[in-house]
N, C-alpha and C positions, 0 to 999 in steps of 0.2 A: 740322702733321698734325691733322687735324680730325674728327670722325662716327665710323663703325665703327673706323678703323684706331686711332684714338686711344683708343677704349675698349679696344679689344684688345691696345694694347700695357699701357698700365697695368694691367689686368687679370693680365697674362702676370707686370710685376712686383710686384704682390702677390700673385699665387699662389705666385710665386716666394721668397716669404721677404722681398723689397724691401719697406722701407718710404717713406712721401715724407721726406726732412729738409727742403726748403724747397721753393718757387716763387719764378720772375722771369721776368724778358722780355728776349727777344731782339729786336732791333728793327734793321732795314736802314734805314739812309737812303740814297734814291735818286733816279732821274728823277721829279720833279715833287712830289717833298720840299720844305717852308719849310726853307732853310738858315740861316734866322735864329738867331741863340745859337750857333753854331758856330762856334769862332776857332781859326786855326790859328796856327802862327809866321809872322812878318817874313819878305816875299819869296816865300809860297808860298801857290796858290789859296785857295777856299774848298773844303772836304769835295765828290767827284765823288759818292762812295760810303763808305759808312761800317758796321760792325758794332757793335752797342753792346749792354750790358746796360743795364737797368733792373728797378726794383722793382716787384714784385707788385702794393705797394698803391697803385701810380701806374696801374697797367695801363687804366681808361676815358681818362685825358689822353692818353697811350701810343699808343692804338688812334685817338683824335680826330687826332693829329697825324698819325702817319706810319702808310701802307700796310699795311706789310708791319709786321706786330708781331705774335709768337706768344710765349703764356705757356708757359711750362717747368716741369719739376719735377728736381728730385734725388730718385734713389732711393739709398739703402743697406743693406746688406745684412752683419750682423755673420758674420763668420766664424770657426769655432769650431778653434782651430791645433790642438786633440787629436783630430781626426778627420781623416781623407783626405781630399783634395776632393773633393768629390759635384759634379756636370754637376745646374744645379736644372731642365735642362729635362726630368730623368725622374722 
């Protein structure tokens, strides 16, 4: 997700009481990506596609190596068990 959509989504989370807990990378290994360094058990082929997680500290290297790499955020929000459930959109 890029541009205005990402800004709007992140803004919604913050306005709704969520805080960023940590960042990480989603990486998709696909057609045209270098498969060196990937190992599979004996008698299996090399990966055709893979969905992986990476450390945000390695973002530049990951983006250099893979065409489909996305920076992601985990948002969390405390729940007050003593109050009734409230819709954060209101």
